[in-house]
N, CA, C and O atoms as a GROMACS GRO file, in nm:
protein
  356
    1MET      N    1  -1.667   0.749  -2.029
    1MET     CA    2  -1.660   0.840  -1.902
    1MET      C    3  -1.505   0.863  -1.877
    1MET      O    4  -1.423   0.773  -1.892
    2VAL      N    5  -1.473   0.981  -1.840
    2VAL     CA    6  -1.356   1.014  -1.814
    2VAL      C    7  -1.286   0.941  -1.687
    2VAL      O    8  -1.171   0.900  -1.687
    3LEU      N    9  -1.376   0.934  -1.583
    3LEU     CA   10  -1.331   0.875  -1.460
    3LEU      C   11  -1.305   0.736  -1.470
    3LEU      O   12  -1.215   0.689  -1.401
    4GLU      N   13  -1.376   0.658  -1.552
    4GLU     CA   14  -1.342   0.510  -1.579
    4GLU      C   15  -1.201   0.491  -1.625
    4GLU      O   16  -1.137   0.395  -1.583
    5SER      N   17  -1.148   0.576  -1.708
    5SER     CA   18  -1.014   0.559  -1.754
    5SER      C   19  -0.905   0.616  -1.666
    5SER      O   20  -0.787   0.610  -1.702
    6GLU      N   21  -0.943   0.669  -1.552
    6GLU     CA   22  -0.852   0.713  -1.453
    6GLU      C   23  -0.766   0.612  -1.393
    6GLU      O   24  -0.646   0.628  -1.373
    7GLY      N   25  -0.836   0.503  -1.364
    7GLY     CA   26  -0.773   0.386  -1.293
    7GLY      C   27  -0.663   0.319  -1.397
    7GLY      O   28  -0.554   0.278  -1.358
    8LEU      N   29  -0.704   0.315  -1.525
    8LEU     CA   30  -0.598   0.256  -1.607
    8LEU      C   31  -0.486   0.358  -1.632
    8LEU      O   32  -0.371   0.319  -1.652
    9ARG      N   33  -0.518   0.488  -1.632
    9ARG     CA   34  -0.411   0.588  -1.652
    9ARG      C   35  -0.314   0.587  -1.532
    9ARG      O   36  -0.194   0.607  -1.548
   10ALA      N   37  -0.369   0.565  -1.415
   10ALA     CA   38  -0.299   0.556  -1.295
   10ALA      C   39  -0.199   0.436  -1.294
   10ALA      O   40  -0.084   0.447  -1.250
   11ALA      N   41  -0.250   0.319  -1.345
   11ALA     CA   42  -0.158   0.207  -1.350
   11ALA      C   43  -0.051   0.222  -1.462
   11ALA      O   44   0.059   0.168  -1.448
   12LEU      N   45  -0.082   0.296  -1.578
   12LEU     CA   46   0.016   0.310  -1.678
   12LEU      C   47   0.102   0.423  -1.687
   12LEU      O   48   0.208   0.420  -1.748
   13GLU      N   49   0.053   0.535  -1.620
   13GLU     CA   50   0.125   0.651  -1.620
   13GLU      C   51   0.154   0.718  -1.482
   13GLU      O   52   0.230   0.814  -1.474
   14GLY      N   53   0.096   0.668  -1.384
   14GLY     CA   54   0.101   0.714  -1.244
   14GLY      C   55   0.258   0.703  -1.191
   14GLY      O   56   0.346   0.640  -1.249
   15PRO      N   57   0.273   0.776  -1.072
   15PRO     CA   58   0.404   0.766  -1.015
   15PRO      C   59   0.459   0.628  -0.982
   15PRO      O   60   0.580   0.610  -0.966
   16LEU      N   61   0.379   0.541  -0.973
   16LEU     CA   62   0.407   0.402  -0.927
   16LEU      C   63   0.390   0.304  -1.039
   16LEU      O   64   0.380   0.184  -1.013
   17ALA      N   65   0.386   0.348  -1.160
   17ALA     CA   66   0.365   0.267  -1.279
   17ALA      C   67   0.469   0.168  -1.297
   17ALA      O   68   0.582   0.194  -1.257
   18LEU      N   69   0.444   0.056  -1.354
   18LEU     CA   70   0.549  -0.047  -1.381
   18LEU      C   71   0.619  -0.008  -1.509
   18LEU      O   72   0.554  -0.013  -1.614
   19TYR      N   73   0.745   0.028  -1.511
   19TYR     CA   74   0.813   0.064  -1.632
   19TYR      C   75   0.847  -0.060  -1.700
   19TYR      O   76   0.890  -0.154  -1.633
   20PRO      N   77   0.834  -0.073  -1.828
   20PRO     CA   78   0.894  -0.197  -1.902
   20PRO      C   79   1.043  -0.200  -1.903
   20PRO      O   80   1.095  -0.312  -1.908
   21THR      N   81   1.115  -0.098  -1.898
   21THR     CA   82   1.257  -0.098  -1.896
   21THR      C   83   1.314  -0.130  -1.773
   21THR      O   84   1.434  -0.160  -1.772
   22GLN      N   85   1.244  -0.128  -1.659
   22GLN     CA   86   1.287  -0.144  -1.527
   22GLN      C   87   1.188  -0.256  -1.454
   22GLN      O   88   1.120  -0.216  -1.359
   23PRO      N   89   1.182  -0.373  -1.490
   23PRO     CA   90   1.065  -0.464  -1.439
   23PRO      C   91   1.069  -0.481  -1.298
   23PRO      O   92   0.966  -0.518  -1.241
   24LEU      N   93   1.186  -0.456  -1.224
   24LEU     CA   94   1.181  -0.480  -1.080
   24LEU      C   95   1.182  -0.335  -1.000
   24LEU      O   96   1.220  -0.322  -0.884
   25TYR      N   97   1.132  -0.227  -1.086
   25TYR     CA   98   1.124  -0.101  -1.024
   25TYR      C   99   1.018  -0.092  -0.905
   25TYR      O  100   1.038  -0.028  -0.801
   26SER      N  101   0.914  -0.157  -0.934
   26SER     CA  102   0.814  -0.157  -0.824
   26SER      C  103   0.713  -0.288  -0.856
   26SER      O  104   0.681  -0.326  -0.969
   27PRO      N  105   0.677  -0.341  -0.742
   27PRO     CA  106   0.583  -0.458  -0.771
   27PRO      C  107   0.460  -0.423  -0.830
   27PRO      O  108   0.402  -0.320  -0.794
   28PRO      N  109   0.409  -0.505  -0.926
   28PRO     CA  110   0.283  -0.468  -1.006
   28PRO      C  111   0.154  -0.465  -0.913
   28PRO      O  112   0.055  -0.401  -0.948
   29LEU      N  113   0.157  -0.534  -0.795
   29LEU     CA  114   0.027  -0.543  -0.727
   29LEU      C  115  -0.023  -0.398  -0.676
   29LEU      O  116  -0.142  -0.367  -0.679
   30PHE      N  117   0.075  -0.318  -0.630
   30PHE     CA  118   0.022  -0.187  -0.576
   30PHE      C  119  -0.036  -0.103  -0.683
   30PHE      O  120  -0.147  -0.053  -0.669
   31PRO      N  121   0.033  -0.086  -0.788
   31PRO     CA  122  -0.037   0.002  -0.894
   31PRO      C  123  -0.169  -0.048  -0.948
   31PRO      O  124  -0.261   0.029  -0.974
   32TRP      N  125  -0.176  -0.185  -0.965
   32TRP     CA  126  -0.291  -0.255  -0.996
   32TRP      C  127  -0.402  -0.232  -0.883
   32TRP      O  128  -0.518  -0.205  -0.916
   33LEU      N  129  -0.367  -0.241  -0.763
   33LEU     CA  130  -0.472  -0.217  -0.657
   33LEU      C  131  -0.520  -0.078  -0.664
   33LEU      O  132  -0.641  -0.058  -0.651
   34ILE      N  133  -0.438   0.022  -0.684
   34ILE     CA  134  -0.485   0.166  -0.690
   34ILE      C  135  -0.567   0.181  -0.809
   34ILE      O  136  -0.673   0.244  -0.802
   35ALA      N  137  -0.524   0.123  -0.930
   35ALA     CA  138  -0.616   0.128  -1.052
   35ALA      C  139  -0.756   0.070  -1.031
   35ALA      O  140  -0.860   0.121  -1.072
   36ALA      N  141  -0.745  -0.040  -0.964
   36ALA     CA  142  -0.873  -0.118  -0.945
   36ALA      C  143  -0.969  -0.028  -0.849
   36ALA      O  144  -1.090  -0.018  -0.871
   37LEU      N  145  -0.905   0.035  -0.744
   37LEU     CA  146  -0.985   0.113  -0.647
   37LEU      C  147  -1.031   0.243  -0.713
   37LEU      O  148  -1.140   0.294  -0.683
   38CYS      N  149  -0.945   0.298  -0.806
   38CYS     CA  150  -0.989   0.420  -0.882
   38CYS      C  151  -1.104   0.387  -0.972
   38CYS      O  152  -1.194   0.470  -0.983
   39THR      N  153  -1.109   0.285  -1.030
   39THR     CA  154  -1.221   0.237  -1.119
   39THR      C  155  -1.346   0.210  -1.030
   39THR      O  156  -1.456   0.253  -1.065
   40LEU      N  157  -1.333   0.147  -0.929
   40LEU     CA  158  -1.446   0.099  -0.850
   40LEU      C  159  -1.505   0.224  -0.766
   40LEU      O  160  -1.627   0.243  -0.760
   41LEU      N  161  -1.419   0.302  -0.709
   41LEU     CA  162  -1.470   0.411  -0.620
   41LEU      C  163  -1.475   0.552  -0.687
   41LEU      O  164  -1.526   0.647  -0.629
   42GLN      N  165  -1.418   0.561  -0.815
   42GLN     CA  166  -1.428   0.685  -0.880
   42GLN      C  167  -1.363   0.794  -0.814
   42GLN      O  168  -1.410   0.907  -0.817
   43TYR      N  169  -1.247   0.762  -0.748
   43TYR     CA  170  -1.164   0.872  -0.686
   43TYR      C  171  -1.046   0.893  -0.774
   43TYR      O  172  -1.011   0.799  -0.846
   44PRO      N  173  -0.986   0.998  -0.777
   44PRO     CA  174  -0.852   1.023  -0.850
   44PRO      C  175  -0.730   0.947  -0.789
   44PRO      O  176  -0.722   0.925  -0.668
   45TRP      N  177  -0.647   0.914  -0.867
   45TRP     CA  178  -0.535   0.820  -0.819
   45TRP      C  179  -0.441   0.886  -0.725
   45TRP      O  180  -0.382   0.814  -0.644
   46PRO      N  181  -0.415   1.026  -0.723
   46PRO     CA  182  -0.318   1.083  -0.616
   46PRO      C  183  -0.392   1.064  -0.482
   46PRO      O  184  -0.324   1.047  -0.380
   47THR      N  185  -0.531   1.065  -0.474
   47THR     CA  186  -0.583   1.055  -0.333
   47THR      C  187  -0.562   0.921  -0.298
   47THR      O  188  -0.498   0.897  -0.196
   48LEU      N  189  -0.612   0.818  -0.374
   48LEU     CA  190  -0.601   0.676  -0.338
   48LEU      C  191  -0.451   0.629  -0.316
   48LEU      O  192  -0.426   0.536  -0.240
   49GLY      N  193  -0.358   0.693  -0.383
   49GLY     CA  194  -0.227   0.671  -0.379
   49GLY      C  195  -0.163   0.703  -0.233
   49GLY      O  196  -0.065   0.645  -0.185
   50VAL      N  197  -0.230   0.796  -0.179
   50VAL     CA  198  -0.186   0.840  -0.042
   50VAL      C  199  -0.252   0.756   0.070
   50VAL      O  200  -0.188   0.705   0.163
   51VAL      N  201  -0.405   0.745   0.049
   51VAL     CA  202  -0.480   0.685   0.147
   51VAL      C  203  -0.465   0.545   0.164
   51VAL      O  204  -0.474   0.497   0.277
   52VAL      N  205  -0.440   0.464   0.051
   52VAL     CA  206  -0.432   0.314   0.065
   52VAL      C  207  -0.301   0.275   0.136
   52VAL      O  208  -0.309   0.185   0.220
   53PRO      N  209  -0.189   0.330   0.113
   53PRO     CA  210  -0.060   0.292   0.180
   53PRO      C  211  -0.086   0.330   0.337
   53PRO      O  212  -0.056   0.247   0.422
   54ALA      N  213  -0.135   0.445   0.371
   54ALA     CA  214  -0.153   0.478   0.507
   54ALA      C  215  -0.248   0.380   0.586
   54ALA      O  216  -0.229   0.351   0.704
   55ALA      N  217  -0.342   0.337   0.516
   55ALA     CA  218  -0.446   0.262   0.572
   55ALA      C  219  -0.378   0.106   0.586
   55ALA      O  220  -0.401   0.040   0.687
   56LEU      N  221  -0.305   0.058   0.490
   56LEU     CA  222  -0.248  -0.064   0.491
   56LEU      C  223  -0.139  -0.062   0.606
   56LEU      O  224  -0.130  -0.157   0.683
   57GLY      N  225  -0.059   0.047   0.615
   57GLY     CA  226   0.051   0.051   0.717
   57GLY      C  227  -0.006   0.059   0.863
   57GLY      O  228   0.057   0.007   0.955
   58THR      N  229  -0.128   0.125   0.884
   58THR     CA  230  -0.192   0.134   1.001
   58THR      C  231  -0.240  -0.007   1.041
   58THR      O  232  -0.219  -0.046   1.156
   59VAL      N  233  -0.304  -0.084   0.952
   59VAL     CA  234  -0.350  -0.204   0.993
   59VAL      C  235  -0.229  -0.320   1.007
   59VAL      O  236  -0.242  -0.428   1.065
   60THR      N  237  -0.116  -0.275   0.944
   60THR     CA  238  -0.001  -0.383   0.978
   60THR      C  239   0.049  -0.370   1.112
   60THR      O  240   0.089  -0.474   1.166
   61VAL      N  241   0.054  -0.258   1.177
   61VAL     CA  242   0.120  -0.238   1.319
   61VAL      C  243   0.050  -0.330   1.410
   61VAL      O  244   0.120  -0.413   1.469
   62PRO      N  245  -0.071  -0.330   1.432
   62PRO     CA  246  -0.147  -0.426   1.523
   62PRO      C  247  -0.129  -0.572   1.481
   62PRO      O  248  -0.125  -0.657   1.570
   63LEU      N  249  -0.118  -0.604   1.368
   63LEU     CA  250  -0.096  -0.745   1.309
   63LEU      C  251   0.052  -0.781   1.350
   63LEU      O  252   0.071  -0.893   1.398
   64VAL      N  253   0.150  -0.701   1.338
   64VAL     CA  254   0.277  -0.736   1.388
   64VAL      C  255   0.284  -0.754   1.532
   64VAL      O  256   0.351  -0.845   1.581
   65PHE      N  257   0.214  -0.667   1.604
   65PHE     CA  258   0.207  -0.683   1.759
   65PHE      C  259   0.155  -0.824   1.785
   65PHE      O  260   0.220  -0.902   1.855
   66ALA      N  261   0.027  -0.861   1.724
   66ALA     CA  262  -0.031  -0.989   1.753
   66ALA      C  263   0.055  -1.104   1.727
   66ALA      O  264   0.059  -1.199   1.805
   67LEU      N  265   0.128  -1.099   1.613
   67LEU     CA  266   0.212  -1.206   1.558
   67LEU      C  267   0.335  -1.219   1.670
   67LEU      O  268   0.362  -1.328   1.722
   68GLY      N  269   0.401  -1.107   1.698
   68GLY     CA  270   0.510  -1.099   1.780
   68GLY      C  271   0.475  -1.151   1.926
   68GLY      O  272   0.557  -1.211   1.994
   69ARG      N  273   0.344  -1.123   1.969
   69ARG     CA  274   0.298  -1.150   2.101
   69ARG      C  275   0.276  -1.300   2.106
   69ARG      O  276   0.307  -1.364   2.208
   70ARG      N  277   0.223  -1.359   2.001
   70ARG     CA  278   0.194  -1.499   1.991
   70ARG      C  279   0.320  -1.578   1.982
   70ARG      O  280   0.322  -1.688   2.037
   71MET      N  281   0.425  -1.535   1.919
   71MET     CA  282   0.555  -1.606   1.910
   71MET      C  283   0.648  -1.595   2.030
   71MET      O  284   0.711  -1.691   2.073
   72HIS      N  285   0.654  -1.472   2.082
   72HIS     CA  286   0.759  -1.450   2.191
   72HIS      C  287   0.705  -1.375   2.311
   72HIS      O  288   0.784  -1.353   2.403
   73GLY      N  289   0.578  -1.333   2.320
   73GLY     CA  290   0.538  -1.267   2.433
   73GLY      C  291   0.511  -1.132   2.420
   73GLY      O  292   0.539  -1.081   2.312
   74ASN      N  293   0.456  -1.055   2.516
   74ASN     CA  294   0.410  -0.909   2.491
   74ASN      C  295   0.513  -0.818   2.466
   74ASN      O  296   0.500  -0.728   2.383
   75GLY      N  297   0.623  -0.837   2.539
   75GLY     CA  298   0.734  -0.734   2.509
   75GLY      C  299   0.795  -0.741   2.382
   75GLY      O  300   0.832  -0.637   2.327
   76PHE      N  301   0.812  -0.862   2.325
   76PHE     CA  302   0.864  -0.879   2.185
   76PHE      C  303   0.752  -0.814   2.089
   76PHE      O  304   0.783  -0.731   2.004
   77GLY      N  305   0.634  -0.852   2.106
   77GLY     CA  306   0.519  -0.786   2.022
   77GLY      C  307   0.522  -0.642   2.026
   77GLY      O  308   0.514  -0.579   1.920
   78LEU      N  309   0.531  -0.583   2.138
   78LEU     CA  310   0.533  -0.434   2.147
   78LEU      C  311   0.660  -0.377   2.092
   78LEU      O  312   0.657  -0.265   2.042
   79ALA      N  313   0.772  -0.446   2.098
   79ALA     CA  314   0.899  -0.399   2.041
   79ALA      C  315   0.881  -0.407   1.894
   79ALA      O  316   0.905  -0.310   1.822
   80ALA      N  317   0.842  -0.514   1.850
   80ALA     CA  318   0.834  -0.526   1.694
   80ALA      C  319   0.734  -0.421   1.638
   80ALA      O  320   0.764  -0.350   1.541
   81ALA      N  321   0.608  -0.411   1.704
   81ALA     CA  322   0.504  -0.305   1.654
   81ALA      C  323   0.580  -0.178   1.668
   81ALA      O  324   0.583  -0.110   1.566
   82GLY      N  325   0.633  -0.138   1.757
   82GLY     CA  326   0.706  -0.013   1.782
   82GLY      C  327   0.816   0.019   1.679
   82GLY      O  328   0.828   0.132   1.633
   83LEU      N  329   0.895  -0.081   1.645
   83LEU     CA  330   0.994  -0.057   1.537
   83LEU      C  331   0.925  -0.044   1.396
   83LEU      O  332   0.963   0.034   1.309
   84LEU      N  333   0.824  -0.126   1.385
   84LEU     CA  334   0.747  -0.106   1.254
   84LEU      C  335   0.687   0.036   1.244
   84LEU      O  336   0.696   0.098   1.138
   85ALA      N  337   0.627   0.088   1.352
   85ALA     CA  338   0.559   0.213   1.352
   85ALA      C  339   0.662   0.330   1.333
   85ALA      O  340   0.631   0.432   1.271
   86ALA      N  341   0.778   0.312   1.386
   86ALA     CA  342   0.883   0.414   1.383
   86ALA      C  343   0.960   0.403   1.252
   86ALA      O  344   1.033   0.497   1.220
   87SER      N  345   0.950   0.302   1.179
   87SER     CA  346   1.011   0.270   1.047
   87SER      C  347   0.961   0.371   0.932
   87SER      O  348   0.839   0.390   0.922
   88ASP      N  349   1.042   0.433   0.853
   88ASP     CA  350   0.995   0.515   0.748
   88ASP      C  351   0.981   0.446   0.615
   88ASP      O  352   0.958   0.509   0.512
   89PHE      N  353   0.997   0.307   0.617
   89PHE     CA  354   0.979   0.224   0.491
   89PHE      C  355   0.848   0.200   0.461
   89PHE      O  356   0.818   0.134   0.362
   0.00000   0.00000   0.00000
């Protein structure tokens, strides 16, 4: 089936593929995660390549707030979460 090979193609040929000549170009976990999700959910890799980072980034902001609040109080947690939310990285 064509859709089953979509995940493998995303890992090997997608925009975030791990290039053998540049082993530190991108970490391998993200392309592998997208490839696994493409295979399991039968979605094309461009869709999951946008949705997965957005979802992970959205989940990270409250986690940073909770960690900052636990370590140094509400103000620090809010500042840390705000800086992360405003970051383009």
